Each structure stands twice: as C-alpha cells, then as structure tokens.
VEXGUSE-661129 format. One record per residue: x, y negated, z negated of N, C-alpha, C in turn; residue in one letter. Coordinates in steps of 0.02 Angstrom, whole numbers, plus 50000, padded with zeros to 5 digits. Each point is the difference from the previous one (the first is absolute). Layout:
VEXGUSE-661129
 n_east n_north  n_up ca_east ca_north ca_up c_east c_north  c_up code
      X       Y     Z       X        Y     Z      X       Y     Z    a
...
***
This chain:
VEXGUSE-661129
 n_east n_north  n_up ca_east ca_north ca_up c_east c_north  c_up code
  48328   49491 48571   50068    49973 49958  50036   49943 50043    m
  50031   49955 49964   50036    49951 50023  50076   50014 49997    k
  50020   50005 50067   50074    50027 50010  50040   49949 50027    i
  50051   49986 49967   50052    49949 50026  50068   50048 50035    l
  50017   49988 50072   50053    50032 50025  50057   49957 50004    i
  50065   50009 49976   50059    49959 49999  50037   50027 50070    l
  50003   49949 50049   50034    50020 50059  49953   50021 50057    g
  50017   49968 50062   49962    50010 50057  50047   50040 50053    a
  50036   50042 49969   50044    50038 50052  49957   50056 50025    g
  50035   50055 50029   49969    50056 50033  49948   50031 49946    k
  50026   50025 49947   49961    50029 49951  49948   49958 49966    m
  50013   49937 49982   49963    49960 49971  49936   49989 50040    g
  50011   49987 50071   49952    49995 50047  49955   50053 50000    s
  50038   50065 50000   49952    50061 49999  49951   50005 49945    f
  50025   49995 49943   49958    50000 49944  49944   49948 49995    f
  50018   49935 50028   49952    49955 50005  49938   50020 50049    a
  50020   50033 50050   49955    50023 50048  49947   50052 49969    d
  50039   50053 49966   49962    50061 49974  49957   49976 49950    v
  50020   49954 49956   49962    49984 49934  49951   49938 50019    l
  50007   49965 50045   49960    49933 50010  49922   50021 50010    s
  49984   50070 50021   49929    50017 50024  49965   50010 49927    f
  50031   50027 49948   49964    50019 49947  50026   49959 49935    d
  50048   49948 50007   50016    49963 49941  50011   49929 50025    h
  49991   49956 49954   50022    49926 50014  50075   49994 49997    e
  50035   49986 50048   50072    49994 50010  50031   49935 50017    v
  50060   49990 49974   50027    49948 50013  50075   50020 50013    a
  50040   49960 50041   50058    50018 50016  50044   49940 49991    v
  50060   50001 49961   50045    49950 49990  50068   50012 50033    l
  50022   49950 50044   50061    50005 50027  50022   49923 50008    d
  50068   49998 49985   50023    49928 49996  50014   49976 50081    t
  49997   50046 50042   50013    49984 50069  49930   49997 50033    d
  49979   49948 50020   49931    49994 50033  49996   50028 50058    p
  50058   50008 50038   49995    50036 50070  49980   50069 49994    l
  50013   50041 49947   49988    50058 49988  49924   50019 49986    k
  49969   49943 49973   49928    50011 49989  49949   49993 50061    l
  50038   49983 50059   49957    49975 50059  49954   50064 50018    r
  50023   50068 49997   49958    50045 50028  49965   50044 49938    f
  49998   49961 49940   49955    50036 49951  49933   49975 49993    i
  49952   50047 50008   49927    49984 50001  49968   50029 49952    y
  49937   49968 49991   49952    50022 49948  50028   50000 49936    n
  50044   49956 49986   50034    49992 49932  50004   49926 49980    t
  50017   49983 49946   50022    49937 49972  50073   49993 50015    e
  50023   49945 50024   50076    49998 50021  50027   49941 49955    r
  50051   50018 49962   50033    49948 49954  50074   49995 50015    m
  50023   49938 49996   50084    49989 49999  50027   49982 49944    t
  49957   49988 49946   50024    49969 49940  49979   50044 49937    d
  50052   50018 49958   49978    50047 49948  49948   49962 49952    p
  50007   49936 49998   49942    49973 49957  49927   50014 50020    a
  49988   50019 50059   49936    50007 50037  49970   50059 49963    e
  50053   50041 49979   49966    50074 49969  49954   49978 49938    v
  50010   49963 49972   49962    49978 49929  49930   50009 50010    e
  49977   49956 50050   49921    49998 50016  49977   50061 50031    a
  50040   50034 50026   49981    50073 50034  49988   50053 49946    f
  50036   49991 49945   50000    50048 49944  49995   50077 50023    a
  50049   50022 50031   49999    50067 50010  50004   50055 49944    p
  49960   50052 50016   50000    50056 49953  50057   50045 50012    e
  50027   50009 50067   50057    50038 50016  50051   49966 50045    l
  50062   50009 49980   50047    49970 50056  50040   50052 50029    v
  50007   50006 50062   50038    50048 50044  50060   49961 50017    i
  50060   50011 49980   50063    49970 50021  50029   50035 50059    n
  49991   49973 50059   50023    50027 50060  50066   49973 50023    a
  50033   49955 49963   50064    49970 50017  50052   50055 50003    a
  50054   49982 50048   50059    50045 49993  50024   50011 49929    t
  50038   50048 49995   50036    50012 49927  50042   49946 49979    l
  50029   49967 50037   50045    49951 49982  49965   49941 49969    k
  49940   49991 50024   49962    49945 49974  49937   50023 49960    y
  49988   50068 49981   49948    50027 49965  49992   49957 49929    t
  50048   50013 49964   49997    49967 49929  49987   49926 50009    i
  50032   49958 50035   49995    49931 50016  49930   49988 50017    a
  49974   50045 50040   49923    49982 50018  49952   50001 49944    a
  50024   50052 49972   49957    50013 49936  50005   49933 49945    f
  50057   49986 49997   50006    49940 49951  49973   49929 50025    e
  50001   49994 50064   49961    49944 50030  49931   49988 49981    s
  49965   50061 50000   49926    49997 49985  49981   50020 49923    v
  50049   50025 49959   49981    50018 49930  49959   49951 49965    l
  50025   49926 50003   49969    49955 49959  49926   49986 50021    p
  49976   50023 50058   49938    49984 50030  49952   50057 49997    y
  50017   50053 49971   49965    50063 49993  49965   50007 49938    l
  49937   50040 50008   49970    50006 49936  50035   50057 49962    p
  49997   49994 49929   50033    50049 49960  49975   50083 50020    e
  49944   50003 50024   49971    50072 50017  50030   50020 50065    t
  50023   49956 50043   50018    50018 50065  50048   50057 50006    c
  49981   50052 50044   50053    50061 50010  50050   49976 50058    i
  50063   50014 49961   50057    49984 50052  50013   50059 50039    l
  50018   50004 50063   50018    50060 50039  50054   49978 50051    s
  50035   50058 50018   50045    49986 50054  50007   50062 50041    d
  50023   49992 50059   50004    50065 50051  50073   50001 50030    i
  50044   49980 49953   50068    50004 50017  50028   50077 50012    a
  50052   50006 50048   50017    50057 50016  50052   50031 49951    s
  50035   49961 49959   50048    50006 49951  49980   49966 49938    v
  49991   50025 49944   49974    49980 49938  50051   49972 49959    k
  50066   49999 50015   50053    49976 49951  49978   49923 49989    t
  49999   49991 49916   49987    49936 49975  49931   49996 49983    g
  49953   50027 50031   49933    49987 49998  49968   50037 49936    l
  50024   50049 49973   49971    50033 49949  50028   49949 49935    e
  50058   49984 49994   50006    49943 49951  49973   49937 50002    e
  49977   49980 50068   49962    49933 49999  49938   50015 49978    f
  49961   50052 50018   49935    50022 49967  49997   50012 49919    y
  50047   50027 49978   50000    50014 49934  50008   49934 49950    r
  50033   49946 50041   50003    49943 49966  49943   49954 50004    e
  49946   50019 50030   49941    49966 50006  49937   50032 49964    r
  49954   49961 49979   49944    50029 49969  49946   50022 50050    t
  49999   49980 50066   49946    50012 50045  49998   50079 50014    r
  49944   50023 50023   50010    50070 50021  50022   50002 50072    p
  50033   50055 50016   50032    50004 50066  49995   50074 50037    y
  50014   49991 50059   49996    50068 50036  50050   49988 50056    v
  50043   50056 50008   50057    49992 50057  49987   50067 50046    s
  50002   49985 50061   49986    50056 50049  50047   49991 50067    t
  50002   50040 50029   50047    50006 50073  49960   50033 50050    h
  49972   49972 50040   49965    50021 50058  50063   50022 50055    p
  50013   50062 50007   50054    50025 50034  49998   50004 50080    m
  49973   49941 50023   49996    49998 50067  50008   49936 50022    f
  50020   49983 50072   50024    49929 50021  49958   49997 50058    g
  49984   49936 50018   49963    49991 50064  50038   50022 50067    p
  50067   50013 49984   50035    50012 50072  49992   50075 50003    t
  50004   50044 49962   49993    50074 50007  49933   50025 49993    f
  49961   49974 49955   49927    50031 49992  49953   49969 50036    a
  49951   50044 50024   49941    49973 50032  49949   49984 49946    s
  49989   49934 49997   49951    49969 49947  49931   50021 50011    l
  49975   50028 50058   49942    50025 50012  49989   50079 49964    n
  50058   50030 49989   50000    50064 49974  50058   50013 49954    d
  49983   49996 49933   50058    50008 49949  49998   50064 49967    l
  49949   50053 50029   50006    50063 49960  50062   50036 49992    s
  50049   49985 50043   50069    50033 49995  50050   49964 49953    s
  49977   49943 49975   50043    49955 49963  49983   50008 49922    q
  50059   49973 49955   49995    50011 49936  49998   49934 49958    n
  49981   49995 49945   50002    49941 49956  50015   50031 49935    a
  50041   49952 49950   50016    50029 49936  49973   49941 49959    i
  49971   50025 49945   49980    49956 49937  50044   50013 49943    i
  50021   49958 49967   50050    50000 49946  49956   50015 49938    i
  50020   50057 49962   49960    50031 49947  49999   49948 49943    s
  50053   49959 49982   49990    49958 49946  49957   49945 50016    e
  49958   49985 50055   49958    49953 50017  49937   50001 49944    s
  49967   49949 50005   49937    49997 49962  49944   50036 50034    s
  49955   50031 49958   49955    50042 50026  49950   49967 50056    h
  49972   49938 49986   49954    49976 50054  50037   49986 50069    l
  50068   49981 49984   50035    49976 50055  50014   50066 50041    g
  50014   50060 49972   50009    50065 50034  49931   50021 50031    k
  49951   49991 49971   49936    50022 50032  49982   49959 50059    v
  50016   49936 50002   49989    49950 50057  50048   50031 50060    f
  50058   50007 49987   50041    50018 50058  49991   50067 50017    f
  49981   50052 49953   49981    50063 50024  49946   50007 50045    r
  49947   49964 49984   49946    50002 50040  50015   49965 50068    d
  50036   49943 50003   50019    49969 50067  50040   50044 50040    l
  50055   50037 49973   50042    50040 50031  49964   50056 50031    y
  49948   50032 49969   49961    50054 50019  49953   49974 50053    r
  49970   49946 49994   49961    49974 50054  50034   49994 50061    h
  50062   49985 50001   50049    49993 50054  50021   50065 50028    l
  49981   50063 49961   50018    50056 50008  50073   50023 49996    k
  50029   49960 49955   50074    50014 49978  50000   50059 49960    l
  50056   50033 49999   50018    50058 49948  50028   49950 49942    n
  49972   50013 49932   50023    49957 49953  50037   50043 49943    v
  50051   49975 49984   50041    50037 49946  50012   49946 49944    f
  50025   50030 49943   50000    49956 49941  50073   50021 49966    e
  50046   49949 49991   50066    50013 49979  50012   49949 49953    y
  50050   50008 49963   50029    49941 49956  50040   49954 50034    s
  50023   49944 49971   50038    49952 50031  50069   50039 50026    f
  50027   50039 49952   50062    50031 50022  49990   50055 50054    r
  49951   50037 49986   49995    50056 50053  49983   49959 50069    e
  49964   49959 50006   49985    49954 50066  50068   49984 50023    h
  50038   49971 49970   50066    49971 50041  50048   50062 50009    d
  49997   50051 49963   50043    50054 50019  49976   50035 50067    e
  49932   50007 50007   49963    50025 50051  50013   49957 50065    t
  49992   49940 49984   50012    49948 50063  50072   50007 50026    i
  50051   50009 49952   50071    50004 50022  50014   50057 50042    a
  49964   50052 49984   49997    50070 50029  49963   49991 50074    y
  49935   49982 49995   49963    50001 50059  50006   49946 50049    s
  50018   49943 49978   50014    49938 50047  50068   49976 50008    l
  50048   50009 49951   50064    49974 50014  50048   50054 50034    s
  49985   50060 49996   50040    50048 50049  49979   49986 50065    i
  49942   50012 50021   49982    49989 50079  50018   49923 50022    p
  49986   49949 49953   50026    49937 50020  50066   49997 50013    f
  50041   50021 49951   50081    49992 50013  50022   50047 50060    a
  49973   50063 50004   50016    50039 50057  49985   49969 50072    s
  49940   49970 49999   49984    49966 50065  50041   49943 50012    t
  50015   49957 49958   50053    49949 50005  50064   50013 50020    l
  50026   50057 49965   50068    50026 50021  49995   50024 50082    v
  49944   50042 50014   50002    50017 50068  49990   49940 50043    f
  49960   49947 49987   49992    49943 50041  50067   49962 50007    a
  50039   50000 49947   50058    49958 50003  50067   50030 50043    s
  49982   50070 50019   50060    50025 50035  49973   50015 50075    v
  49939   49993 50011   49978    50016 50065  50015   49956 50061    m
  49999   50030 50057   50017    49960 50064  49948   50014 50046    k
  49990   49958 50042   49955    50008 50049  50009   50054 50049    h
  49945   50042 50014   50016    50059 50046  49945   49993 50058    q
  50030   50012 50062   49962    49999 50055  49939   50058 50000    e
  50030   50058 49969   49950    50061 50011  49994   50029 49920    a
  49968   49974 49959   50012    50015 49931  49951   50066 49991    p
  50017   50053 49961   49969    50055 49987  49936   49984 49952    g
  49953   50049 49998   49940    49998 49967  50011   49977 49921    t
  50050   50041 49971   50013    49979 49931  50034   49936 49991    t
  50036   49975 50041   50031    49939 49994  49940   49940 50012    f
  49953   50010 50047   49952    49962 50001  49949   49986 49937    r
  49994   50059 49975   49954    49995 49940  50036   49969 49942    k
  50067   50008 49993   50036    49957 49947  50001   49928 50014    h
  50006   49989 50072   49992    49925 50018  49938   49972 49983    m
  49948   50027 50009   49928    49980 49984  49995   49984 49926    q
  50030   50051 49970   49994    49994 49919  50045   49934 49976    i
  50059   49995 50031   50043    49947 49984  49967   49933 50020    a
  49969   49990 50059   49969    49943 50026  49942   49987 49949    q
  49965   50048 49979   49945    49979 49962  50023   49982 49929    g
  50050   50033 49971   50032    49980 49938  50023   49923 50002    l
  50039   49982 50051   50026    49934 50000  49956   49956 50016    l
  49936   50010 50021   49948    49951 50014  49966   49977 49923    s
  50017   50036 49955   49978    49984 49930  50033   49943 49976    e
  49969   49959 49950   50032    49950 49973  50071   50021 49964    d
  50045   49946 50013   50065    50008 49966  49995   50015 49927    d
  49958   49955 49970   49996    50005 49925  49969   50074 49978    f
  49959   50022 50041   49978    50066 49982  50044   50055 49998    l
  50048   50012 50058   50048    50036 50008  50053   49989 49941    l
  50020   49943 49985   50040    49988 49945  49975   50021 49928    t
  49940   49985 49990   49974    50020 49933  49999   50070 49990    e
  49986   50043 50060   50000    50070 49998  50064   50033 49983    i
  50051   49972 50036   50076    50027 49994  50028   49972 49940    l
  49979   49944 49967   50029    49975 49946  49972   50034 49927    f
  49953   50051 50015   49968    50036 49942  50068   50031 49963    n
  49999   49993 49934   50053    50027 49960  50016   50068 50001    p
  49954   50044 50034   50018    50064 50006  50021   50023 50067    y
  50004   49952 50046   50018    50009 50066  50076   50031 50007    t
  50050   49960 49956   50065    50025 50016  50018   50074 49983    p
  49957   50029 49948   50005    50076 49993  49977   50041 50057    g
  49950   49972 50043   49976    50040 50052  50052   49997 50056    q
  50027   49937 50010   50049    49983 50061  50061   50045 49982    l
  50026   50004 49936   50057    50050 49986  49988   50070 50027    t
  49939   50023 49987   49979    50069 50022  50005   50004 50078    k
  49978   49950 50038   50013    49994 50072  50076   50003 50021    i
  50030   49957 49966   50083    50002 50015  50024   50063 49988    r
  49987   50027 49951   50028    50067 49980  49987   50058 50055    e
  49934   49998 50026   49983    50038 50046  50021   49993 50064    k
  50020   49934 50023   50029    49983 50064  50081   50025 49999    l
  50029   49989 49948   50059    50030 49989  50001   50070 50008    k
  49961   50035 49969   49997    50075 50003  49991   50016 50076    e
  49951   49974 50029   49982    50009 50081  50059   49978 50042    l
  50036   49947 49986   50059    49986 50035  50053   50045 50000    l
  50016   50033 49944   50044    50046 49986  49992   50064 50038    a
  49939   50023 50005   49969    50056 50033  50018   49985 50082    i
  49985   49950 50023   49998    49979 50069  50083   49995 50021    i
  50041   49969 49954   50062    49988 50018  50038   50072 50009    e
  49980   50039 49943   50032    50071 49995  49968   50054 50046    q
  49952   49977 50042   49955    50047 50047  49977   50064 49953    k
  49980   49984 49946   49986    50059 49944  49928   50029 50021    d
  49995   50047 50042   49935    50023 50020  49956   50032 49947    s
  50032   50034 49952   49959    50027 49947  49979   49939 49957    e
  50046   49957 49986   49985    49945 49952  49944   49952 50035    g
  49993   49996 50065   49940    49965 50029  49943   50044 49997    m
  50009   50060 50009   49937    50041 49988  49968   49993 49929    k
  50042   49999 49947   49981    49990 49934  49963   49947 49992    g
  50040   49939 50027   49973    49932 49999  49924   49997 50028    f
  49997   50022 50058   49931    50003 50034  49949   50037 49958    l
  50025   50059 49976   49953    50035 49959  49971   49958 49936    t
  50039   49969 49978   49996    49960 49931  49944   49942 50023    e
  50019   49965 50062   49950    49952 50025  49937   50025 50003    v
  49994   50052 50035   49932    50030 50013  49960   50020 49947    r
  50037   50020 49944   49969    50018 49928  49973   49940 49978    e
  50038   49938 50007   49973    49945 49965  49943   49964 50041    n
  49986   50018 50057   49939    49972 50031  49945   50040 50018    i
  50005   50064 49969   49958    50049 50020  49934   49981 49958    r
***
C-alpha cells in the first residue's frame, strides 16, 4: 500500500519506521530539518508533491492543533479513494471534519508515547479504534496494532474522549500539580522519587501533546472531582479525624482493587 504520513515528529517517525518495510511510504513535513533522520521513505516538504505519489492511505501524525490544517493542505492532491486517518489523542472537531468529506476515514489512538513505552515491547500498551470509521480502515489498523502486540479496543468518538479525560487527564493534571509545588530534597523518600520520575517523564513530552490532552472537553469534569476529593481530604487532615481518614483510605483501596 502507498501510505503518506503527515508530520515527522516522534509518532510520525515511529509509524514511518514501522510501515516502511512492508509498504511504500512517504513523509511530508514542511520543516526539512525534521526529515533528516527519516530513512527508507520518500521525503516531501511541499504538499503539491503528494499528487505524484498518489497515496492510498494518509496517516495524519501532526499535533492536534495542526491536524485539520495538515489534512486541508493535502486534500487537493489526494485521490478520491484515499483513506484519511489520524492518531490524535483527542478527537474534538475531527468527527465533524470527516463527516463533511466524501473520502473514507479511520480514526485511531495508539495510547503510548516514546517517553514511557518501550517500543521494542508494546504488549502492555493499548490502542483505540473509533467505531464510526470505515471498514477497510479499521481492518488495516487492527492488523497493524495487533502486529505490534498492542491491546486493541473499539470506542465511539464520544466514548474515546470521555475515556481519555479519565485515563490521561487525571494523572497528567495530578502530576503537574505535584511538580508545581515540589522542592528539591537532599534525601527524598522512595515514593517522592517515583513521583519525580513520572513528572520528569511527563514534562519531557511535547507541550502541544500535554495541552491537547488537558484541553479535552471532558477534562474539567474530572478535575472537579479531584478538587472535591482534595477538599474532603484537607478537612479530614485539619480536623485530625481518624475515623474519617480510615474511611477515606478504605474507599481508595476499594477503587484500586
């Protein structure tokens, strides 16, 4: 298959590397410096170059801020039968974009990042395929993700964003709050060091990625729950309420059982 990848960032480079051995792959990025380490693929910096390549599938690996703009830059040069796809971590606006087009599409979310995941072993990582996607697109990505040993789930656009707000926005926000109040310690405890490692890993991610996760429209509802629980915990601590603390800890243990 002839596959065009939009964006030569971390995930774009990853997909180019994975797919280039079995498919004819081209990577488009308007910044030629990002294409320096892209191998075994055709490299493009001008959207007009796409027309001669005539891809059968486009994988949009641009950050969410530029996802739709990246699509629009190449749409005039794509065959009508070309399948559009994205790997955005938040699907806000993409459902409406696809529905306004006649081309088939498939939207997925590989739920791992180069910072935390070992790309040599993704068996503990997950990927989501959006259920509204076209059949052929879903078949392609399901086969690809299973080949990478990812655990594959199928959610609707809405279910996806609700899940991401819960599974990513909560830990991201909690880690950012922790990091925002921490002070250097000469002799940090084990728990502190573990939290520090998580914070350092998170903050090594691209700012656009962190922003798009936290700007998920379902994030505020999840953060409100955190605020309410912090308020409850603060009251227990201030009042030195032993029974209240016991009940709080019992509830937490039930949640993570």
